[in-house]
N, CA, C and O of each residue as an XYZ file, in Angstrom:
444
protein
N      -5.931     24.914     -0.814
C      -4.969     23.984     -1.054
C      -3.849     24.165     -0.672
O      -3.559     25.321     -0.363
N      -2.762     23.051     -0.546
C      -1.475     22.942     -0.303
C      -0.583     22.250     -1.246
O      -0.877     21.105     -1.590
N       0.545     22.859     -1.732
C       1.665     21.782     -2.155
C       2.593     21.642     -1.543
O       3.180     22.659     -1.172
N       3.097     20.383     -1.196
C       4.333     20.288     -0.359
C       5.114     19.553     -1.249
O       4.769     18.657     -2.019
N       6.367     20.114     -1.018
C       7.986     19.822     -1.723
C       8.658     19.348     -0.609
O       8.638     19.907      0.487
N       9.652     17.641     -1.045
C      10.048     16.906     -0.352
C      11.563     17.537     -0.347
O      12.116     17.503     -1.446
N      12.191     18.015      0.559
C      13.405     19.196      0.665
C      14.346     18.058      1.143
O      15.511     18.093      0.748
N      13.921     16.997      2.004
C      14.738     15.993      2.499
C      15.587     15.108      1.583
O      16.701     14.691      1.899
N      15.146     14.926      0.754
C      15.804     13.979     -0.441
C      15.007     12.734     -0.504
O      13.860     12.637     -0.069
N      15.750     11.693     -1.128
C      15.140     10.396     -1.210
C      16.377      9.301     -0.733
O      16.879      8.448     -1.465
N      16.765      9.600      0.870
C      17.894      8.791      1.383
C      17.069      7.457      1.908
O      17.498      6.308      1.800
N      16.079      7.748      2.368
C      15.309      6.606      3.218
C      14.547      5.875      2.294
O      14.159      6.383      1.242
N      14.238      4.391      2.705
C      13.387      3.633      1.498
C      12.056      4.187      1.398
O      11.589      5.176      1.963
N      11.454      3.271      0.474
C       9.784      3.408      0.626
C       9.385      2.228     -0.328
O      10.169      1.411     -0.812
N       8.075      2.282     -0.508
C       7.523      1.228     -1.211
C       6.042      1.512     -1.367
O       5.408      1.823     -0.358
N       5.426      1.432     -2.557
C       4.167      1.464     -2.795
C       2.980      0.142     -3.216
O       3.518     -0.911     -3.558
N       2.028      0.152     -3.209
C       1.312     -0.895     -3.313
C      -0.166     -0.175     -4.093
O      -0.817      0.740     -3.588
N      -0.496     -0.891     -5.511
C      -1.895     -0.567     -5.458
C      -2.519     -1.712     -5.780
O      -2.222     -2.459     -6.712
N      -3.497     -1.860     -4.901
C      -4.802     -2.888     -5.059
C      -5.644     -2.610     -5.951
O      -6.052     -1.493     -6.270
N      -5.996     -3.877     -6.485
C      -7.040     -4.322     -7.849
C      -7.886     -5.466     -7.431
O      -7.564     -6.654     -7.405
N      -8.957     -4.953     -7.124
C     -10.445     -6.127     -7.120
C     -10.597     -6.665     -8.628
O     -10.151     -6.218     -9.684
N     -11.219     -7.545     -8.404
C     -11.521     -8.002     -9.511
C     -13.031     -7.857    -10.301
O     -13.434     -8.391    -11.335
N     -13.605     -7.023     -9.479
C     -14.319     -6.297    -10.190
C     -16.333     -7.135     -9.970
O     -17.355     -6.615    -10.418
N     -16.266     -8.196     -9.332
C     -17.411     -8.896     -9.275
C     -17.415     -9.174     -7.287
O     -18.386     -8.978     -6.556
N     -16.202     -9.598     -6.908
C     -16.458     -9.855     -5.518
C     -15.621     -9.026     -4.735
O     -15.846     -9.074     -3.525
N     -14.445     -8.058     -5.228
C     -14.191     -6.653     -4.735
C     -14.181     -5.965     -6.041
O     -14.063     -6.374     -7.197
N     -14.360     -4.652     -5.446
C     -14.442     -3.473     -6.532
C     -13.251     -3.080     -7.204
O     -12.446     -2.886     -6.293
N     -12.646     -2.837     -8.377
C     -11.920     -2.630     -9.294
C     -11.059     -1.590     -8.167
O      -9.910     -1.886     -7.840
N     -11.667     -0.489     -7.680
C     -10.267      0.122     -6.857
C     -10.136     -0.464     -5.629
O      -9.459      0.216     -4.858
N     -10.611     -1.642     -5.115
C     -10.518     -1.840     -3.777
C     -10.785     -1.084     -2.504
O     -10.365     -1.265     -1.361
N     -11.586     -0.202     -3.007
C     -12.033      0.863     -1.687
C     -12.277      0.168     -0.344
O     -13.369     -0.399     -0.308
N     -11.643      0.080      0.616
C     -11.691     -0.431      2.069
C     -10.249     -1.413      1.948
O      -9.532     -1.426      2.949
N      -9.976     -1.930      1.184
C      -8.356     -2.683      1.158
C      -7.684     -2.051      2.277
O      -8.079     -0.982      2.741
N      -6.526     -2.779      2.790
C      -5.384     -2.371      3.202
C      -4.560     -2.971      3.601
O      -4.691     -4.068      4.143
N      -3.440     -2.325      3.402
C      -1.935     -3.264      3.496
C      -1.397     -2.617      4.661
O      -1.545     -1.455      5.037
N      -0.532     -3.879      5.339
C       0.107     -3.583      6.523
C       1.414     -4.400      6.615
O       1.536     -5.578      6.280
N       2.235     -3.709      7.047
C       3.812     -4.147      6.770
C       3.726     -4.225      8.257
O       3.034     -3.483      8.954
N       4.679     -5.428      8.782
C       4.691     -6.328     10.158
C       6.189     -6.631      9.885
O       6.766     -6.994      8.860
N       6.719     -6.308     11.404
C       8.256     -6.599     11.355
C       8.365     -6.378     13.131
O       7.719     -5.582     13.813
N       9.127     -7.106     13.461
C       9.301     -7.095     14.894
C       8.563     -6.196     16.088
O       9.011     -5.433     16.944
N       7.335     -6.608     15.773
C       6.123     -6.447     16.596
C       5.702     -4.803     16.155
O       4.973     -4.208     16.948
N       6.124     -4.127     14.987
C       5.896     -2.641     14.473
C       5.035     -3.115     13.257
O       5.324     -3.948     12.398
N       3.841     -2.327     13.418
C       3.015     -2.577     11.891
C       2.863     -1.025     11.515
O       2.624     -0.104     12.296
N       3.057     -0.962     10.141
C       2.838      0.201      9.252
C       1.472     -0.073      8.396
O       1.337     -1.038      7.644
N       0.523      0.887      8.620
C      -0.957      0.337      7.799
C      -1.399      1.672      7.199
O      -1.259      2.787      7.701
N      -1.901      1.382      6.150
C      -2.397      2.225      4.873
C      -3.784      1.360      4.178
O      -3.860      0.172      3.865
N      -4.708      2.338      4.089
C      -5.806      1.715      3.557
C      -6.369      2.777      2.223
O      -6.230      3.981      2.013
N      -6.986      1.778      1.555
C      -7.761      2.417      0.502
C      -8.803      3.354      0.914
O      -9.685      2.898      1.642
N      -8.857      4.615      0.569
C     -10.002      5.516      0.949
C     -10.885      6.211     -0.624
O     -10.162      6.633     -1.526
N     -11.916      6.243     -0.737
C     -12.356      6.855     -1.781
C     -12.162      8.582     -2.127
O     -12.051      9.190     -3.192
N     -12.187      9.151     -0.298
C     -11.753     10.804     -0.451
C     -11.819     10.862      1.338
O     -12.359      9.991      2.021
N     -11.263     11.870      1.778
C     -11.024     12.130      3.293
C     -12.267     13.076      3.627
O     -12.250     13.367      4.823
N     -13.116     13.526      3.084
C     -13.949     14.882      3.262
C     -13.700     15.973      3.566
O     -14.239     16.624      4.461
N     -12.784     16.327      2.797
C     -11.977     17.761      3.071
C     -12.095     18.160      1.674
O     -11.703     17.371      0.814
N     -12.717     19.587      1.255
C     -12.519     20.387      0.279
C     -11.692     20.100     -0.925
O     -10.480     20.310     -0.972
N     -12.261     19.708     -1.699
C     -11.635     19.515     -3.234
C     -10.383     18.469     -2.977
O      -9.377     18.761     -3.624
N     -10.312     17.657     -2.396
C      -9.314     16.506     -1.949
C      -9.641     15.338     -2.524
O     -10.843     15.177     -2.730
N      -8.786     14.333     -2.894
C      -8.891     13.135     -2.862
C      -7.688     11.916     -2.753
O      -6.833     11.846     -3.636
N      -7.692     11.197     -1.881
C      -6.386     10.262     -1.434
C      -5.848      9.599     -3.143
O      -6.722      9.552     -4.009
N      -4.786      9.251     -3.403
C      -4.124      8.602     -4.341
C      -4.547      7.050     -4.128
O      -4.532      6.763     -2.931
N      -4.919      5.981     -4.967
C      -5.245      5.093     -4.728
C      -4.091      4.057     -4.619
O      -4.396      2.877     -4.441
N      -2.547      4.488     -4.732
C      -1.985      3.830     -4.487
C      -1.307      3.861     -3.000
O      -0.758      4.944     -2.795
N      -1.229      3.127     -2.135
C      -0.991      3.116     -0.946
C       0.695      3.319     -0.620
O       1.261      2.233     -0.751
N       1.458      4.212     -0.306
C       3.037      4.492     -0.308
C       3.306      4.533      1.341
O       2.509      4.796      2.241
N       4.340      4.274      1.390
C       5.101      3.875      2.788
C       6.220      4.344      2.898
O       7.144      3.592      2.585
N       6.466      5.356      3.244
C       7.702      6.079      3.597
C       8.356      5.056      4.700
O       7.832      5.019      5.813
N       9.383      4.302      4.442
C       9.641      3.982      5.423
C      10.977      4.197      6.602
O      11.319      3.484      7.545
N      11.583      5.615      6.031
C      12.167      5.956      7.401
C      13.203      4.911      7.920
O      14.054      4.375      7.210
N      13.040      4.718      9.098
C      13.838      3.824     10.276
C      13.657      2.408     10.029
O      14.592      1.667     10.333
N      12.493      1.860      9.474
C      11.732      0.983      9.019
C      12.372      0.215      8.692
O      11.687     -0.363      7.848
N      13.657     -0.469      8.770
C      14.475     -1.250      8.194
C      14.377     -2.655      8.062
O      15.157     -3.131      7.237
N      13.686     -3.392      8.607
C      13.715     -4.829      8.729
C      12.887     -5.590      7.438
O      12.173     -5.196      6.516
N      13.370     -6.835      7.887
C      12.786     -7.791      6.622
C      11.066     -8.151      6.861
O      10.671     -9.286      7.127
N      10.120     -6.900      6.703
C       8.647     -6.811      6.752
C       8.181     -7.960      5.951
O       8.688     -8.382      4.912
N       7.026     -8.458      6.649
C       5.939     -8.915      5.776
C       4.737     -8.082      5.446
O       4.139     -7.520      6.364
N       4.308     -7.950      4.102
C       3.335     -7.126      3.751
C       1.958     -8.117      3.670
O       1.907     -9.144      2.994
N       0.825     -7.571      4.527
C      -0.468     -8.297      4.890
C      -1.215     -7.870      4.062
O      -1.173     -6.644      4.171
N      -1.925     -8.166      3.240
C      -3.391     -7.242      2.269
C      -4.385     -7.888      3.042
O      -4.404     -9.082      3.339
N      -5.397     -6.819      3.415
C      -6.802     -7.601      3.911
C      -7.456     -6.961      2.637
O      -7.016     -5.866      2.287
N      -8.231     -7.406      2.079
C      -9.259     -7.070      0.986
C     -10.730     -6.751      1.619
O     -11.160     -7.459      2.530
N     -11.353     -5.847      1.189
C     -12.506     -5.366      2.014
C     -13.654     -6.600      2.155
O     -14.628     -6.354      2.867
N     -13.571     -7.854      1.530
C     -14.523     -9.196      2.206
C     -13.794     -9.533      3.215
O     -14.542    -10.273      3.853
N     -12.664     -9.456      3.856
C     -11.895     -9.927      4.979
C     -11.107    -10.774      4.291
O     -10.255    -11.160      5.091
N     -10.928    -11.281      3.223
C      -9.719    -12.377      2.467
C      -8.385    -11.603      2.920
O      -8.305    -10.386      2.751
N      -7.366    -12.322      3.483
C      -6.268    -11.937      3.827
C      -5.434    -12.821      3.076
O      -5.608    -13.993      2.741
N      -4.152    -11.732      2.807
C      -2.715    -12.850      2.023
C      -1.625    -12.194      2.646
O      -1.766    -11.024      3.005
N      -0.509    -12.820      2.830
C       0.763    -12.440      3.240
C       1.779    -12.585      2.199
O       1.993    -13.652      1.624
N       2.377    -11.536      1.975
C       3.663    -11.452      1.131
C       4.846    -11.331      1.698
O       5.133    -10.347      2.380
N       5.752    -12.430      1.455
C       6.962    -12.119      2.528
C       7.676    -11.554      1.700
O       7.635    -11.805      0.496
N       8.895    -10.190      2.568
C       9.851    -10.080      2.210
C      10.340     -9.819      0.986
O      10.368     -8.769      0.344
N      10.921    -11.472      0.613
C      11.603    -11.821     -0.477
C      10.462    -11.823     -1.568
O      10.884    -12.454     -2.537
N       9.058    -11.320     -1.808
C       8.343    -10.975     -3.001
C       8.176     -9.825     -3.143
O       7.381     -9.542     -4.038
N       8.747     -8.767     -2.447
C       8.633     -7.421     -2.656
C       9.937     -6.785     -2.727
O      10.916     -7.170     -2.087
N       9.917     -5.775     -3.544
C      11.068     -4.601     -3.336
C      11.070     -3.299     -3.212
O      10.529     -2.560     -4.035
N      11.661     -2.905     -2.200
C      11.790     -1.826     -1.512
C      12.224     -0.653     -2.563
O      13.255     -0.839     -3.208
N      11.434      0.619     -2.772
C      11.943      1.544     -4.339
C      11.145      1.282     -5.192
O      11.219      1.823     -6.295
N      10.047      0.256     -4.845
C       9.343      0.059     -6.372
C       7.485     -0.341     -5.938
O       6.868     -0.909     -5.037
N       7.208      0.347     -7.170
C       5.472     -0.049     -7.159
C       4.985     -1.054     -7.159
O       5.319     -1.593     -8.214
N       4.183     -1.877     -6.441
C       3.924     -3.438     -6.685
C       2.425     -3.266     -6.985
O       1.844     -2.476     -6.240
N       1.580     -3.959     -8.095
C       0.304     -4.192     -8.041
C      -0.092     -5.458     -7.588
O       0.295     -6.529     -8.055
N      -0.911     -5.292     -6.620
C      -1.952     -6.429     -5.623
C      -3.003     -6.521     -6.437
O      -3.676     -5.557     -6.802
N      -3.266     -8.205     -6.895
C      -4.609     -8.314     -8.020
C      -5.286     -9.406     -7.098
O      -4.635    -10.413     -6.822
N      -6.591     -9.242     -6.603
C      -7.092    -10.034     -5.845
C      -7.274    -11.206     -6.288
O      -7.601    -11.297     -7.471
N      -7.165    -12.081     -5.722
C      -6.803    -12.456     -4.118
C      -5.743    -12.482     -3.750
O      -5.598    -12.128     -2.580
N      -4.332    -12.949     -4.621
C      -3.365    -13.340     -4.069
C      -2.090    -12.848     -5.436
O      -0.920    -13.108     -5.156
N      -2.261    -12.427     -6.302
C      -1.383    -12.104     -7.106
C      -0.567    -10.592     -7.172
O      -1.200     -9.574     -7.452
N       1.093    -10.552     -6.845
C       1.396     -9.597     -6.857
C       2.810     -9.606     -8.129
O       3.520    -10.545     -8.486
N       2.805     -7.871     -8.647
C       3.728     -7.726     -9.800
C       4.154     -6.269     -9.772
O       3.432     -5.357     -9.367
N       5.150     -6.157    -10.146
C       6.092     -5.029    -10.252
C       5.012     -4.247    -10.700
O       4.086     -4.856    -11.235
N       4.922     -2.794    -10.573
C       4.086     -2.029    -11.715
C       4.959     -1.604    -13.001
O       6.134     -1.902    -13.213
N       4.366     -1.073    -13.559
C       5.279     -0.822    -15.038
C       4.904      0.852    -15.332
O       5.372      1.426    -16.316
């Protein structure tokens, strides 16, 4: 097991998303859901997984994006496990915040 420490600081932007299914159409943890940040032909993709198959490890349910030099006005595209998609424009998301996205198309800042 490893513990990583961020020694670079927090000068670059980031954004986080937690997908929440409705419990009937989409499982509550939205396993298999994806969020893609799209801008100027570039794509950053994260997928909700239950685990990665490594000993004693598990990914967070929150999809975290380190933006680094990705400093354009991106769209956040959610693809749910059933194939339903919804696009949230840049104006609806806030860099440096966590967001809860509820199936099929509701977004709110996490508390």
